[in-house]
N, C-alpha and C positions, 0 to 999 in steps of 0.2 A: 833537283827541284821537282816536287809533285804538287805544286801550288801555283795558282794564278790569281792576280788581283782583279778579276773581272766582276766579282760579286761584292755585295756589301761586306765590310770587314768590321770586326768588333775590337775596339782598343782596350787592352787590359791594363795599361799604365803609360804614363807620360812623364818624363823627367829630363833634367839637364844632362847632357852627355858628359859623363865623368872622365877623368884622365885615364883611368884603367881601361874603360871601354874604348876610349878613343885610340889608345895604343894598340889594343887588340884588333880593332877594325883596320887601322893603318897597316898592321902586319899582314892581315888576311888579304887585303886589297893588293898589296905589293906582291904577294905570293901568287894571287890569281891572275893579275895583269902586270906583266913585267914592264910595260911602258909607263906605268904610273910613277910620278916623281913627287918630291916634297911640295913643290908649288901646286900641283894638281890636288894633292891631298888637302892642303890648306884651304883651297877654294871650295872643296866639297864639305868640309866640316873643320871647325877650328878647335873643337874640344873645350871651348870656353863658353861664354854667355850665349853666343849666337847659335849653338847647336843643341838639338834635343834628340832624345831617344824615345821612339814610340814603340811600345811592345804590343803586338797584335796577338789576340788570343783565339780568334775565330776568323775564317774557317780552319786555319792552321797556325800554329805558333810560328811567329816570324818577327822581324824587327825592321823599322824604317827610321833612318836618320834624316832629320830636317835641319837645314841651315837657313835661318831667317824665315821660317815657315814654309820653305820649299823642299820637297823630298829630294835627297841627293844620292842616298845609298839604300839598298834593300838587302835583307839577309833572310834566307830560308835554309833550314837544315845545315847550318854552319857554312854556307857558301854565300859570297857577297857579289853584288853586281851594281853598277851605277845606274841611276834612273835616266830617263830620256832627257830631263832637264840638265843633268850633269854632262851627258854626251853632247848636247847642243852647246853648252857653255865651254866645254873643253874638247875641241875637235881632235886633239892628240890622243884622247882616251877613246879611240874609235872601235875597239873590240874586234878589229879585222872584219868589217861588215860583210854579210852575205847580200849580194845584189840580185834582186828579183824583178821580174816584169811588173809594171804598175798594177795590172788587174788582179794579181795575187793578193795585193794589200787589202782588197775588199773583204776577203775571208779572214785574214789575220785581225783586222780591225773589229771583227765580230767575236773574237776570242777563240777562233778555231786553230787547232794545232796544224802544223804543216806536214802533209803527206809527202812521201818520197817523189811521186811524179812532179809535185810542185817544187821540191828542193832540187830536183834535177835541172831546173831552169837556171840555177846560178852557175856561173863559170868558176867560182872560187872552190878551192879544196876545203875539206872540213873533216874533223875527227870526232869520234864519240866522246862525250863529256865536256866539250867546249861550250863556254858561254859566249855567244856571238850576237852582235847587233845586226839589224836587218834594215836595208835601204831599198829603194826602187831605182831602177836605171834612170839616170838623169836628175836625181835628187839625192844629194850627199847626206842629207840630214836623216839620222836613224828614226824609224817610227816604231820599232819593237826590239825586244831583247828575248832571246830564247836559248834553250839548252839542246844542243845537238845530241841525238840519241844513237847515231850510227855513222861510221866513216864512209867517205865516197867509195872507197874500194869495196867495202862490205855491201853497200847499196847496189853497186854494179853486179856483184856476185849473185844477189837474190833477185835481180831483175827490176829494181826500183819499185818494189811493192811493199806497202806498209807505211807506218808513220816515221817521219824523219826528224822532226824538231818539236819540242814541247815549248809552248809559249810561256814566258815568265811575266812580262810587263809590256804594255803596248799603249800607243796614243789613244787616250780616251778612257783608260781603265781607272780603278779607284785610286791608285797611287798618283796618276796624272791629275786627277780631280782634286787631290789635296793641295796642289800647288796653284800657281796663278792661272792655270788653264790657257796657256799660250801655245803657239805653234811657231816653228822656226822659219817658215816661209809660206808663200801663197799656194804651194802645191799640196798643203795638208788640209784635208776635209775629213769630216766624221766618217764618210763612207769609202773614200779612195785617196791614196797618196799618189800624186801626179808628178811627172817630170817637170823641172823648171829649167833644165838645160837640154837642148837638142843634141842629136848625134854630131852636129858640127861644132859643138861647144858653145853655141850662142844661147843666151837666156831666152826662154819662151814664156809667154803668159799662159797660165794654166786655166783649164776649164773648171771653174769653181762651182760645184753644184749647190753650195751654200753661201753664195756671194752676198746675201743680205744679212748674214749673221757672222760675227767674229768668233762666236763660241759654238763649237759643234754640238748638235743635238743628237745625243747617242741613244741607240735602242737599248733600253734598260734590260730587256730580256737577254740580249746578246745571243750567242750561239753555243749549243752544247759542245762539250769537248770533243774535238775531232769531227764535228759536223761541218757541212758545207752550206753556208747561208746563201740566200739569193742576192742578185744584184739589185741595188736600190732603184726605185722608180725613175729618178732623174737620169741615172746612168743607162737604164734600159732605153729611155727616149733618145739620148745622145747616140748610143751604139746603133739603134735602129735607123737613125738618120744617116749615120756614116755608111751603113749597109745599103740604104736606099739611094743616096745621092748620085753615085757613079752611074746608075742605070737610067737616070732621068735624061730626056732629050728636049729639044726646043718645043716640040709639040705638046709637052706636058705642062708648059707654062702659058698663062698664069694658073696657079693652083690654089684652090680655096682650102680652108681649114679642115672641112669634112673629108675631102679627097686625100689630103696629106695624112690625116689621122688614120684613115683606112689603110694607106700604103705602109705607114710606120708599123701598124699592128702586124702586117704580113712579113715585115723585114726584121722583127724582133729576134733576138738571140734565142736559141732553143731553150725552152723551159721558162722564158721570161714573157712579161706582158707590158705593153705600153699603155699606161693609164694616166692621162694628164691630171686627173683630179687627185691622184696620189702623189704628184710631184710638187716641187716648190713653186712651179710656174702656175699650176691650177688650170691654165687654159693654153691651147696650142698657140694662140696669138702671142702670149708672153714668151713662149719658147722660141718662136721665130724672132721676136724682138731681141732676145738674148743672143741668138746666132748672128743676127744682123750687127749687133754691137761689136761682136768679135770679128766681123769681116768675113763670115762664112757664107751668108746668104744676102740676097737683095729682095726687098719687099716693096709693095706699094699699097696705099690705102685707097680703096674704091668705095665711096659712100659709107665709110665707117667699117668696111670689111677689109681685113688684112689679107693680101694675096702674096704668095711666094712666086717671084718672077725670075729667079736665077740662083745658082749655087757656084761659088768660086772654089773649084776643086784644087786649085793651085795655092790657095791661101795657107800660110803657116799653121793656122789653127786647125784647118780641116785635115792637113797632113798629120798633125799630132793626134787628132781624133781618130783618123783612119788607122794609125799605128796602134792606138789603144784598143781599137776594135779587134784588130788582128791578134794582138796579145791576149785579149779577153777570150777569143775563140780557142786559142791554144791552151790557155790556162784552164778554161772550163772543161776542155777535152782531157787534159791531164788529171784534173780533179775527178772527172767522171771515171777515168781508169782506176784511180785510187778507190773510188766508191765500189767499183766492180770487184776489186780485190777484197775489200772489206766484206762484201756480200757473197764471197765465195766464187766470184767470177760470173755470177748469173746476171743477165741483163733484164731490165724491166720489160714487161709485156708491151708489145707495140699496139695492142688494142684492148679495149675493156672487155672483161669476161665476167659472166654471171654464172655461178654454179649453185645448184640446190644442194643443201646439206641438212643434216638432222641430228637430233640427240634423243636417246631413249629417255622417257620419263623415269623417275626412281623405281617405279614398280616393274619396269622392263629392264632397267639397267642391271638389276641384280640377277635377272634371268639370263641375259645375253652377255653379261660380264664386262660391260663398258658404259661409261657415261660421257665419252668423248664426242666432239662434233665430227661427224663422218659424212662423206659424199653419199648422196642418195643411191648412186649406182652400186654401192657396196652392200645395200640392205639385203638383197636376195642371197648373196653369198653367206652373210652372217646367219640368217634364218635357216638356210639349208644346212650349214655346218652344225648348228645347234640341234636340229631335228635328227641329223645323222648320228651325232654323239649320243642322243637319247634313244636311238634305235627305233624311231617312229616311222621310218619309211617302209612301206609294203608296196607290192606291185600295183595295187589299185589307188594308192595315194598316201596320205599321212594319217596315222592313228592319233586321235585326240586323247591325250592323257589328262590327268587331273589338273595339271598346271595350265595347259592350253585352254581347257574348259573354263577354268575360273577367270582367266585373263581375257579371252576373246569370244567365247561362245555361250556365256551364261546370261549376262545382262544385255541381250540383243533381241530384236523382234523374233517372234516365234518361228518364222520361216527361215531364220538364219541360225537358230540354236543347234548345238551339237552336244550330245552326252558323251561321257567318258567311254572310250572303246569304239565310237563311231569314226568313220573316215571323212576326211576333207581333202581338198586339192591344195597344191602349192600356191596357186594363184589366189584362192580364197583366203588362205592363211596370211599371205603377204598383204592382201587388202585390209584384213583386220589389224595387222601390225601397223600399217601406214596410218590408219585412222587414229592411232594413239601417239604417234610421233610428235615431238616438239620440232616444228619446222623453222629452218633458218635459210639464209642464202649468203654466199661468199661473193664479195666484190673484189675483183682483181683489176685495178686501174693502172694505166701507164704511169710510171714514175712514183707510184704510191704504194704503201704497205697494204697487204690484204686486210679486208674488213669483214667481220662476221656480223650480219644483221638479222634480227629476229623476224620471223614470218617469211612468206614467199615474196619475191620481188614484185612490186606493183609498177604498172606502166606509167611513164611520165605523161601527165595530162597537160596539153596546151590548148587553151580556150581563147579565141580572139573575139572580143565583144565590140559592138558599135556603140558610140556615144554621140550625143548631139545630132541625132538624125543621120548618122553615117559620116558626119564631117570629121570625126575623130574616132580613134580606136584605142583599146587597151588589150594587151596580151597577158593572160594569167597562166602561171606555170605551177604545177604541184607534182610531188612524187619523185623529184630529182634525187632525194636522199638515198633511195634504194640503190643508186649507182655511184654513191660516194661523192656526189656533188653538193656542196653546201649552198644554201640559199644565198648567202652574202656573196659567194664566189660567182654564182650565176648572174646576180644583179650587176656585179662589176663587169663581167664579160659583156652583158647587154649594153651597159653604158658606153663601153669602148667600141664594140663591134657595130652597134646599130646607132650610135650617137643619140641614145634615148635615155631619159631618166627612168630609174627603176627603184622600187621599194620592196621591202621584205616584211611580211606580217605573219604572226603565228596563227595557225589554224585553231578552230575551237578546241576546247579541252579534250574532247574524245579523240582528237588527233594531236595530242600534246607534243609529240616528237616531230611533227611536220610543220612546214611553213609554205606560204604562197608568195611567189615573186610576181609583182605586177610591173609590166614594161609598157611605157607609153608608146603607142604606135602599132601599126599592123605589121608585126614582124613574125607571125606564126610560121610561115613557110621558111623564112631565112633562119629562124631559130632551130627548126627541125633539121634543116640541112647542116647547120653548124654542129648540132648534137650528134648526128650520124657520121659526118665526114671528119670532124676534128676531135670530138670527144669519144668517138667510136662506140656509141650506144647502138644496140640492135634496133633496126628500123621497126620491127614488130612490137617493140616495147615503148613506142611513142605514139600516143593517140592525139590527133589534132581535130578540134572542132571549131568551125568558123561560122 
């Protein structure tokens, strides 16, 4: 299989499943999965009026068999596999499931293939070329089907580095969407498959981040093949709470919403952000109400303000949440190891770096033999080598030849002109070359790809203005783009960190590529501290005016 049903598919034809096709499919399924029997085959498709054959033409030629409008079997490249609907209906057709920790389902539900560090989490044996179903620990219902690309023995030999399983079909993809869009139990959500049975074998109520909707609302963009998507906002809030709660003492209660939000932000998983406006709860009060309903916390209402007054660390739901947090930490670490392997073992920089780079304009690129973007520190070596190759160095300096004269010493003020045969110094020539360079700067931010931006980096401008005679303030920020920080991202950070409303507006046309972020409140000092300590911006590149 080199195909996955996560994007839109184009149907090339649809007709009743004929007897010849039905016989061929039965034979192939029986060969692929020895546990399949006649009763199971009859439930998947009858070969009579109730079964249809859907021929998919794009993005890759494949077939889907529907029984009563529900997809039951998929075929790609001559190999057949039952759909999730079939696996839920016929538990005997279990495809020897691989059992993974619940947090790993987050990534598979976004369409990401499974890297070997994640596949290592399963206790089951596996062989290359097997089609296997995938479950999470504590939930026997499969949520995905995939093709194993390597055996366990081979994975151990190469140190569990690389890709281990290619996803074929998963909960929420296009094939699932063709059917009734149902789930087998309450542990299924669009972002996470959760346990419904604990380690003691007792059924547990799951934390359902989409409890107000029976039908998952899936991210249409999904995740690129082999990519590692982020944890959803709801899950980030739950995991941050599970991390925070054990550290709370009696003196921390009662706790208001602002204080709780601030602590949750600090206890978020690495690379995650707690932003209640992006969650299904929208407000921290509703988040607390959800935890109270599950028996995790105690709250009280004080003049319309919800206060957190206690946490039951021994409740079954909190234990489940804490277990999920620990598994999430392990899984993210495993996936991070896989990412390092994919990136050649290189770690992301731990602080933001700005490097001045340049490109020769066309008139100079032909002279110095390159039009690449280069570090400014390499300019002197390039110019020196060129002058050496041209034989222009003498004891007193550099001899100006016709090429240098035309490029750097002709159309300049009289006191800077040089004729062919006259001498100039290395420093003067470098200064003339710098004047003609196309200037850029490189931004190397933690956890992000390098960015090349035009022009020299400009300082971040933070201006705090008074309103209504000093009773109110607004903090305006410009220039963050030079450091790889999008205006929308900074506004979201401000909303969460400072509990303040923030808006983003485009600057006038002459600054078409820039925006201004306006934050309600006097937060200039705190914002500067955040940019320096957590975003790792150079202090000298932040200008504050109050």
